[in-house]
NUTINU-662960 format. One line per field, with one value per atom (N, C-alpha, C): atom name; x, y, z; chain; residue number from 1; residue in one letter. Coordinates in Angstrom, 2 decimals. Layout:
<lopas>
fiti: CA;...
x: X;...
y: Y;...
z: Z;...
pavex: A;...
zagu: NUM;...
lomar: A;...
</lopas>
This chain:
<lopas>
fiti: N;CA;C;N;CA;C;N;CA;C;N;CA;C;N;CA;C;N;CA;C;N;CA;C;N;CA;C;N;CA;C;N;CA;C;N;CA;C;N;CA;C;N;CA;C;N;CA;C;N;CA;C;N;CA;C;N;CA;C;N;CA;C;N;CA;C;N;CA;C;N;CA;C;N;CA;C;N;CA;C;N;CA;C;N;CA;C;N;CA;C;N;CA;C;N;CA;C;N;CA;C;N;CA;C;N;CA;C;N;CA;C;N;CA;C;N;CA;C;N;CA;C;N;CA;C;N;CA;C;N;CA;C;N;CA;C;N;CA;C;N;CA;C;N;CA;C;N;CA;C;N;CA;C;N;CA;C;N;CA;C;N;CA;C;N;CA;C;N;CA;C;N;CA;C;N;CA;C;N;CA;C;N;CA;C;N;CA;C;N;CA;C;N;CA;C;N;CA;C;N;CA;C;N;CA;C;N;CA;C;N;CA;C;N;CA;C;N;CA;C;N;CA;C;N;CA;C;N;CA;C;N;CA;C;N;CA;C;N;CA;C;N;CA;C;N;CA;C;N;CA;C;N;CA;C;N;CA;C;N;CA;C;N;CA;C;N;CA;C;N;CA;C;N;CA;C;N;CA;C;N;CA;C;N;CA;C;N;CA;C;N;CA;C;N;CA;C;N;CA;C;N;CA;C;N;CA;C;N;CA;C;N;CA;C;N;CA;C;N;CA;C;N;CA;C;N;CA;C;N;CA;C;N;CA;C;N;CA;C;N;CA;C;N;CA;C;N;CA;C;N;CA;C;N;CA;C;N;CA;C;N;CA;C;N;CA;C;N;CA;C;N;CA;C;N;CA;C;N;CA;C;N;CA;C;N;CA;C;N;CA;C;N;CA;C
x: -22.35;-21.83;-21.16;-21.58;-21.02;-19.85;-18.86;-17.76;-18.27;-18.18;-18.58;-17.38;-17.51;-16.38;-16.88;-16.11;-16.39;-15.57;-14.45;-13.56;-13.09;-12.56;-12.03;-10.69;-10.37;-9.11;-8.85;-7.87;-7.49;-8.00;-8.61;-9.18;-8.60;-8.25;-7.83;-9.10;-9.12;-10.28;-9.89;-10.59;-10.33;-10.96;-10.63;-11.12;-12.64;-13.28;-14.74;-15.41;-14.62;-15.16;-15.18;-14.79;-14.76;-13.70;-13.92;-13.00;-12.57;-11.29;-10.76;-9.95;-10.14;-9.42;-7.94;-7.09;-5.66;-5.03;-5.59;-5.01;-6.12;-6.16;-7.10;-6.45;-7.20;-6.71;-6.33;-5.13;-4.61;-4.63;-5.31;-5.33;-4.08;-4.15;-2.99;-3.19;-2.14;-2.19;-1.46;-2.12;-1.57;-2.71;-2.41;-3.41;-2.75;-3.56;-3.04;-2.24;-2.70;-2.01;-0.59;-0.30;1.06;2.07;1.63;2.53;3.03;2.12;2.50;3.35;2.92;3.61;5.01;5.17;6.46;7.41;6.87;7.72;7.63;6.67;6.51;6.02;5.24;4.75;3.24;2.78;1.34;0.70;-0.57;-1.40;-2.64;-2.82;-4.01;-5.21;-6.24;-7.43;-8.57;-9.15;-10.30;-11.44;-12.05;-13.11;-14.27;-14.48;-15.54;-15.32;-14.06;-13.77;-13.96;-14.34;-14.59;-16.04;-16.77;-18.20;-18.54;-17.78;-18.16;-18.11;-17.36;-17.25;-18.30;-19.17;-20.16;-19.50;-18.47;-17.70;-18.60;-18.54;-19.34;-18.89;-19.79;-19.50;-18.41;-18.18;-17.19;-15.76;-15.55;-14.19;-13.53;-12.38;-11.69;-10.52;-10.00;-8.87;-8.77;-8.15;-7.90;-6.54;-5.82;-4.46;-4.25;-3.71;-3.38;-1.87;-1.40;0.03;0.33;1.42;1.86;2.59;2.81;3.54;4.95;5.59;6.94;6.92;5.89;5.78;5.56;4.83;4.63;5.94;6.79;8.11;8.94;8.86;9.56;9.00;7.68;7.04;7.59;7.75;8.32;9.75;10.54;11.91;11.95;11.12;11.06;10.61;9.56;9.03;10.07;10.78;11.83;12.97;13.44;14.62;14.34;13.08;12.76;11.79;11.77;10.81;10.99;12.18;12.40;12.06;11.80;11.50;10.01;9.15;7.71;7.04;5.80;5.05;4.81;4.89;4.70;3.40;2.25;1.03;1.14;1.80;1.98;2.85;3.95;4.85;4.13;3.37;2.62;1.62;0.94;0.00;0.73;1.88;2.65;3.04;3.54;3.97;2.80;1.66;0.49;-0.03;0.02;-0.39;0.52;1.81;2.78;2.53;2.45;2.28;1.01;-0.07;-1.33;-1.17;-0.47;-0.37;0.67;1.60;2.60;1.90;0.79;0.05;-0.96;-1.06;-2.01;-1.30;-0.50;0.25;-0.67;-0.53;-1.27;-0.36;-0.68;0.11;-0.12;-1.39;-1.71;-2.70;-2.67;-3.57;-4.22;-5.50;-6.23;-6.56;-6.29;-6.60;-7.50;-8.44;-9.27;-9.20;-9.42;-9.41;-10.63;-11.03;-12.18;-11.82;-10.61;-10.19;-9.43
y: -5.98;-7.15;-6.68;-7.19;-6.85;-7.76;-7.21;-8.03;-8.79;-10.10;-10.91;-11.02;-10.51;-10.51;-10.33;-10.82;-10.60;-9.43;-9.18;-8.12;-7.31;-6.13;-5.28;-5.81;-5.50;-5.97;-5.54;-6.19;-5.98;-7.19;-6.92;-7.96;-7.89;-9.05;-9.17;-9.28;-8.58;-8.61;-9.33;-10.41;-11.18;-10.56;-11.12;-10.60;-10.59;-11.56;-11.63;-10.86;-10.10;-9.31;-10.05;-11.33;-12.06;-11.46;-11.57;-11.00;-12.07;-11.99;-12.90;-12.09;-12.38;-11.68;-12.08;-11.06;-11.26;-10.90;-9.89;-9.38;-8.84;-9.30;-8.74;-7.53;-6.43;-5.19;-5.46;-5.03;-5.28;-4.06;-3.02;-1.79;-0.98;0.29;1.13;2.06;2.79;3.83;3.38;2.57;2.16;1.94;2.14;1.99;1.38;1.00;0.53;1.63;2.88;3.99;4.17;3.67;3.78;3.03;2.00;1.26;2.18;2.97;3.94;5.05;5.56;6.68;6.32;5.20;4.83;4.18;3.36;2.58;3.00;3.87;4.30;3.19;2.27;1.13;1.19;0.75;0.62;1.88;1.72;2.82;2.89;4.02;4.21;4.35;3.58;3.55;4.22;5.29;5.92;4.92;4.87;3.88;4.08;5.29;5.53;4.80;4.52;3.82;2.31;1.84;0.42;0.05;0.96;0.76;-0.59;-1.09;-2.39;-3.50;-3.27;-4.28;-4.08;-3.07;-2.76;-2.65;-1.83;-1.67;-1.19;-1.86;-1.42;-0.04;0.66;2.01;2.05;0.93;0.97;0.76;0.67;0.58;1.94;1.95;3.21;3.43;2.38;2.54;1.35;1.60;0.56;0.81;-0.27;-0.17;-1.28;-0.91;-1.89;-2.04;-3.28;-3.59;-4.58;-4.34;-5.31;-6.45;-7.54;-8.68;-8.25;-7.42;-6.93;-6.06;-5.23;-4.38;-5.22;-6.31;-7.19;-7.81;-8.18;-8.71;-7.63;-6.40;-5.29;-5.02;-5.15;-4.93;-5.89;-7.15;-8.11;-7.72;-7.32;-6.90;-5.71;-4.70;-3.53;-3.93;-4.74;-5.14;-5.91;-6.81;-7.57;-6.67;-5.82;-5.02;-3.84;-3.39;-2.23;-2.58;-3.83;-4.28;-3.57;-3.10;-2.41;-0.93;-0.42;0.99;1.31;0.27;0.48;-0.41;-0.04;-0.83;-2.25;-3.24;-4.63;-4.91;-4.32;-4.62;-4.18;-3.07;-2.62;-3.60;-4.01;-4.97;-6.29;-6.74;-8.00;-7.90;-6.74;-6.54;-6.70;-6.06;-6.13;-7.57;-8.28;-9.66;-10.59;-10.37;-11.21;-10.97;-9.73;-9.44;-10.17;-10.11;-10.80;-12.32;-12.90;-14.36;-14.83;-14.06;-14.43;-14.48;-13.51;-13.39;-14.31;-14.81;-15.75;-16.95;-17.36;-18.52;-18.17;-16.90;-16.44;-15.55;-16.14;-15.31;-14.55;-13.26;-12.35;-11.17;-10.41;-9.21;-8.14;-7.96;-6.97;-7.54;-6.99;-7.41;-6.17;-6.28;-5.19;-5.57;-4.65;-4.82;-3.69;-4.00;-2.98;-3.18;-2.09;-2.16;-1.43;-1.81;-1.18;-0.69;-0.18;0.40;1.67
z: -14.20;-13.52;-12.22;-11.14;-9.83;-9.51;-8.84;-8.36;-7.15;-7.21;-6.07;-5.15;-3.94;-3.02;-1.60;-0.69;0.72;1.23;0.58;1.01;-0.18;0.09;-0.97;-1.46;-2.73;-3.25;-4.68;-5.29;-6.68;-7.46;-8.61;-9.45;-10.85;-11.40;-12.78;-13.61;-14.75;-15.63;-16.91;-17.22;-18.42;-19.65;-20.80;-22.08;-22.17;-21.52;-21.54;-20.42;-19.65;-18.55;-17.23;-17.24;-15.97;-15.05;-13.76;-12.78;-11.79;-11.43;-10.41;-9.42;-8.15;-7.10;-7.15;-7.15;-7.20;-5.86;-5.19;-3.95;-3.06;-1.82;-0.86;-0.19;-0.13;0.48;1.94;2.32;3.66;4.56;4.12;4.90;4.62;4.88;4.65;3.47;3.17;2.16;0.89;0.08;-1.20;-2.18;-3.47;-4.53;-5.77;-6.72;-8.01;-8.70;-8.60;-9.25;-8.75;-7.56;-7.02;-7.89;-8.58;-9.47;-10.57;-11.14;-12.17;-11.55;-10.40;-9.77;-9.31;-8.62;-8.03;-9.03;-9.93;-10.82;-12.29;-12.62;-14.00;-14.91;-14.37;-15.13;-15.29;-16.43;-16.65;-17.18;-17.49;-17.98;-17.10;-16.43;-15.61;-16.55;-16.28;-17.13;-16.38;-16.94;-16.27;-16.15;-14.98;-14.76;-15.73;-16.21;-17.19;-18.50;-18.82;-20.07;-19.95;-18.77;-18.57;-18.85;-19.47;-19.71;-20.33;-21.31;-21.86;-20.81;-19.76;-18.71;-17.62;-17.78;-16.76;-15.39;-15.33;-14.09;-12.96;-11.83;-10.69;-10.22;-9.58;-9.11;-8.05;-7.35;-6.28;-6.77;-8.09;-8.62;-8.42;-7.75;-7.48;-8.42;-9.02;-9.93;-10.87;-12.01;-12.99;-13.62;-13.87;-14.41;-15.43;-16.58;-17.62;-17.64;-17.59;-17.61;-18.73;-19.44;-20.44;-19.74;-20.47;-19.90;-19.51;-20.33;-20.01;-18.75;-18.61;-17.42;-16.17;-16.29;-15.14;-14.68;-15.63;-15.26;-14.56;-15.08;-14.44;-13.05;-12.92;-11.62;-10.58;-10.95;-10.02;-9.63;-10.60;-10.33;-9.38;-9.65;-8.76;-7.36;-7.29;-5.98;-5.17;-5.83;-5.14;-4.69;-5.58;-5.28;-4.35;-4.28;-3.45;-2.32;-1.94;-0.93;0.42;0.71;1.99;1.92;0.71;0.53;0.60;0.56;0.54;1.58;1.94;2.91;2.37;3.26;2.82;2.06;2.42;1.65;0.17;-0.08;-1.46;-2.24;-1.64;-2.29;-2.53;-1.55;-1.71;-2.85;-2.98;-4.09;-5.42;-5.55;-6.80;-7.12;-6.13;-6.35;-6.65;-6.00;-6.28;-7.69;-8.16;-9.54;-10.52;-10.28;-11.14;-11.13;-9.94;-9.84;-10.54;-10.41;-11.04;-12.56;-13.13;-14.58;-15.20;-14.42;-14.95;-15.57;-14.98;-15.46;-16.55;-16.89;-17.89;-18.90;-19.78;-20.72;-21.68;-21.66;-22.55;-22.83;-23.86;-24.14;-23.09;-22.67;-21.65;-20.66;-19.46;-18.38;-17.78;-17.49;-16.86;-15.43;-14.51;-13.10;-12.65;-11.77;-11.15;-9.63;-8.91;-7.44;-6.91;-5.71;-5.07;-3.66;-3.51;-2.23;-2.46
pavex: A;A;A;A;A;A;A;A;A;A;A;A;A;A;A;A;A;A;A;A;A;A;A;A;A;A;A;A;A;A;A;A;A;A;A;A;A;A;A;A;A;A;A;A;A;A;A;A;A;A;A;A;A;A;A;A;A;A;A;A;A;A;A;A;A;A;A;A;A;A;A;A;A;A;A;A;A;A;A;A;A;A;A;A;A;A;A;A;A;A;A;A;A;A;A;A;A;A;A;A;A;A;A;A;A;A;A;A;A;A;A;A;A;A;A;A;A;A;A;A;A;A;A;A;A;A;A;A;A;A;A;A;A;A;A;A;A;A;A;A;A;A;A;A;A;A;A;A;A;A;A;A;A;A;A;A;A;A;A;A;A;A;A;A;A;A;A;A;A;A;A;A;A;A;A;A;A;A;A;A;A;A;A;A;A;A;A;A;A;A;A;A;A;A;A;A;A;A;A;A;A;A;A;A;A;A;A;A;A;A;A;A;A;A;A;A;A;A;A;A;A;A;A;A;A;A;A;A;A;A;A;A;A;A;A;A;A;A;A;A;A;A;A;A;A;A;A;A;A;A;A;A;A;A;A;A;A;A;A;A;A;A;A;A;A;A;A;A;A;A;A;A;A;A;A;A;A;A;A;A;A;A;A;A;A;A;A;A;A;A;A;A;A;A;A;A;A;A;A;A;A;A;A;A;A;A;A;A;A;A;A;A;A;A;A;A;A;A;A;A;A;A;A;A;A;A;A;A;A;A;A;A;A;A;A;A;A;A;A
zagu: 1;1;1;2;2;2;3;3;3;4;4;4;5;5;5;6;6;6;7;7;7;8;8;8;9;9;9;10;10;10;11;11;11;12;12;12;13;13;13;14;14;14;15;15;15;16;16;16;17;17;17;18;18;18;19;19;19;20;20;20;21;21;21;22;22;22;23;23;23;24;24;24;25;25;25;26;26;26;27;27;27;28;28;28;29;29;29;30;30;30;31;31;31;32;32;32;33;33;33;34;34;34;35;35;35;36;36;36;37;37;37;38;38;38;39;39;39;40;40;40;41;41;41;42;42;42;43;43;43;44;44;44;45;45;45;46;46;46;47;47;47;48;48;48;49;49;49;50;50;50;51;51;51;52;52;52;53;53;53;54;54;54;55;55;55;56;56;56;57;57;57;58;58;58;59;59;59;60;60;60;61;61;61;62;62;62;63;63;63;64;64;64;65;65;65;66;66;66;67;67;67;68;68;68;69;69;69;70;70;70;71;71;71;72;72;72;73;73;73;74;74;74;75;75;75;76;76;76;77;77;77;78;78;78;79;79;79;80;80;80;81;81;81;82;82;82;83;83;83;84;84;84;85;85;85;86;86;86;87;87;87;88;88;88;89;89;89;90;90;90;91;91;91;92;92;92;93;93;93;94;94;94;95;95;95;96;96;96;97;97;97;98;98;98;99;99;99;100;100;100;101;101;101;102;102;102;103;103;103;104;104;104;105;105;105;106;106;106;107;107;107;108;108;108;109;109;109;110;110;110;111;111;111;112;112;112;113;113;113
lomar: M;M;M;E;E;E;I;I;I;E;E;E;R;R;R;A;A;A;E;E;E;R;R;R;G;G;G;V;V;V;Y;Y;Y;W;W;W;V;V;V;G;G;G;A;A;A;G;G;G;G;G;G;E;E;E;R;R;R;Q;Q;Q;C;C;C;V;V;V;H;H;H;L;L;L;Y;Y;Y;Q;Q;Q;G;G;G;G;G;G;D;D;D;Y;Y;Y;T;T;T;L;L;L;E;E;E;D;D;D;I;I;I;D;D;D;E;E;E;F;F;F;F;F;F;G;G;G;L;L;L;G;G;G;E;E;E;I;I;I;V;V;V;P;P;P;S;S;S;G;G;G;S;S;S;L;L;L;A;A;A;P;P;P;L;L;L;D;D;D;A;A;A;P;P;P;K;K;K;D;D;D;I;I;I;T;T;T;S;S;S;A;A;A;L;L;L;R;R;R;L;L;L;S;S;S;A;A;A;A;A;A;E;E;E;L;L;L;R;R;R;E;E;E;L;L;L;K;K;K;T;T;T;F;F;F;A;A;A;D;D;D;S;S;S;Q;Q;Q;S;S;S;F;F;F;D;D;D;F;F;F;D;D;D;P;P;P;P;P;P;F;F;F;I;I;I;E;E;E;M;M;M;C;C;C;L;L;L;E;E;E;M;M;M;Y;Y;Y;R;R;R;F;F;F;C;C;C;V;V;V;E;E;E;R;R;R;P;P;P;K;K;K;D;D;D;T;T;T;H;H;H;L;L;L;F;F;F;V;V;V;A;A;A;D;D;D;F;F;F
</lopas>
């Protein structure tokens, strides 16, 4: 299954493998893995383990976050917004906002930048 997109970004992956764009890449030096590195949140998922989802080859990173970690992510992004580049903070906040309306125990995100 190919990600249908006009631009690169972060995509939420649903239980059935469906994908929805959460954040359009704004250029700069930031990745999904930075959430784990900077805030200690989430679990980096090797793209090879996404086989049941038929992950496209252009996926560069995948991150699984629990609902509690998403709440922490928002808190970190709000409180440390001046410490990081705006596109990174916006990515974090967009991921949180998207999932607020989709209560689940865990959420999987993939990126292609």
